[in-house]
N, C-alpha and C positions, 0 to 999 in steps of 0.2 A: 504494500500500500504506500502511495506517495504521501509525504508529509510536507506540504508547502510551508515556507517561511515567508511571511508577508511583511512588507514595508510600504508606506504610502508616500508618494512624491507628486505633489501638485495634481492631485486627482487620479493618478495612476496607482494601482495596487499591483505589486509584483510578487511573484512566487519563485523560489529557487528550489529546483528538484532535478532529479535525473530522469531522462526520457529515453525510451527505446525507439528504434526506427520501426516504421510501420509498413506493411504491405499496402500498396496504393492502388485503388481502383481508378478508372478513367474519368476525366472531367472534360466536358465539352465547352463550347462558347469561347473559342480562342481565335485570334487573328494574328497573322504575321504581315508586317508592313515596314515601310521606312528602312529598307535594307535588312529584312528579316529580324525585326524587333518583335519579341514575344509580347503579346498584349491580351490579357484575359479580361473580358467585359463583364459588367455587373449583372448578377443574377440573385434574386431574393435579397437577403441581407448578408451576403457572403463577401463583403468588401475586404475583410481581414484575410480570407483565403486568396482572393484575387491579388491583394497587395503582396502576400508572401510569394505566390507563384511569379508575379511580375518582377519582383525584386530579384528572384533567383533565376529568372529568364528560362524557366522550364515548368512543365506540368508536374507538380510534386504533391501538393496537398488538395484534399477534397473535403466536402462537408462531413463525410464519414470519419476521416482521420481527425478533423477538428472536434467532432463530437466525442471521439474516443479520448482525446486529450482532456476535454471537459470532465469526463467521467473519472479520469485519473487524478485530476486536480481536486475534485470534490466527490469522492466515491460514496459518501454517506448522505449526500443531499438529495432530497426528493425533487426539489426545484433547483436546478444547477445555476449557480450565480455567475457563471462565465459565458453564458449564451442566452439568447432570447427564450422566454418561456413558451413561445409559439413554435419553437423548433425551426425557425427560418434563418438562423445564423446570429448576427450581431455579437460576434465573439469579442472578448475583452483582451487587454494587453497580455495577460498571463498566457493565453492560448498562443499568441504570436511568439512570445519568448520561448515557450516550450517547443513549438514547432521548429524554431531556428536552432535550438539546442539539439534536436534530433538530427540536424544536418551538420553538427560540429561547428555551428556558428553562434554568435552572441549578439544580443540586442543591448546597446548602451543608451540609456536615457540621456538626452541632451538638455542641459541646463540653459533655459532661454535667456538667462542673465548674461551668458557668454556671447560675444559677437561671433557670427559665423566665420569671420576671418581667422579665428583661432582653431578652426577645423583643419586637420591634416587630411585633405580629401583623398589623397593617393592611398591612404591606409583604410579607407571606408569602401566596402563593397557595394553598399546601396543605402537608401534612406526609406523609412516608413513613417509617414506623417499621419497624425490624427487631427482632422480639421473640421470645422462646422460646414455643413452642406444642407442645401434646401431639400425638402421632401418632395418626391415626385411619384405619381401613379400613372404608369404608362407614359403617354405624351403630355400629361398634365403636371406642371410644376407648381409647387406651393412655396414661394420664396419666403413667406412669413413664418413657415414652419421649418425650424432648423434642428438637425441632429448631428451626431459625430460620425465621421466617415474616415476610413483608412485608405491611404493611397501610397503608391511606391514611386520612387525616383531612382534611376541608376544610369550608369554609362554603358552605352552599346556602340561599338565601332567608332570610338573617339568622341562621341557626343552624348550629352546627358539628356534623358527623356523623362517627361512627366507621364507616368504609366497609370494614371487614375483610371480605374475600371469604368467610370461613368463617361469617359471620353469615347468618341467614336473610333479614334485611332490614337497612337502615341503622339505626344506633342513634344517636338524637339525644343529643348531649353537652350542648348549651346555648349560652350566650354565652361571652365571652372569659374570664371568671373560671372557669367550669366547664371550659373548654378547658385552661387552665393547670394546673388540678388533675389533669385526665385525663393530660396529658403528663407531669407530675411523677410520677404513679403508674406510668406505663409505663416511664419512664426510671429508676425506682428499682430495676428488675431489673438484675442485674449485667451481663448480656450484651446488654441493649437498646441500640439506637442510633437516631438520628433524622436524617433529611435534610429540609432546608427547600426547598420548591419555590418558586423566585422568578424574576422577570424578570431578564434578563442585566444590566441597568443597576443593579438592586438588589444583585445579587452584587458588581458592580464598586465601587459606592459604599459598601457595607457598611451600608446603611440598615435592614437586617433586625435590627440589634442596637442596643439602647439602651446607649451607652458609659458612662452615669452609674452603672450598677449593676455592681459588681465581680464578677469571676469567682472562685469559691471555690477557692483553691489554684492558680490558673492565672495566666499572665501577662496583662497588660492588653490586649495586641495579639492579633489573630487571624490 
């Protein structure tokens, strides 16, 4: 039985535990474009799964594997706190972190008080952002109704792409300068958060961060 250890950071609740790799069924609704950029489009409330697959640039996780992670996180709960009670998805950050762990990757929470200039982008495999998004029902969009949405950003063939599953196709951001501008704009939203997807050794040695650039209003250590 898994025994999560929880800590809360600006609305995110994290769990630390060991996760095994899963046999993976097939997932559909994928497009390849812009020089073979993998882009999974939105289905139900599965934006966390789409963000994971898009940042990994391959079809890896499904609703079934995400539900299995939820059960491992909270095996005694009748109503699982890590997903929607309707069974349509809406997975939380713990599921994303567990999924990345199963791929020998780590998710590093980004302190928004730090300027994005302090990111060592070359040490980061990709980015998963949690941002406010308007609610839509088919072609009907309700901009006054906002909820949280997961999206992925990563480099493919020398360019960074916004791989938001709600987009019709990948949106090219550009190079590192344009990426920093994009991330700054996204993080300027009050409720936006960001996870850095990195190798385990990068998480451990902290090489995703340039320590020479101070954190605005935060302590120097992370």
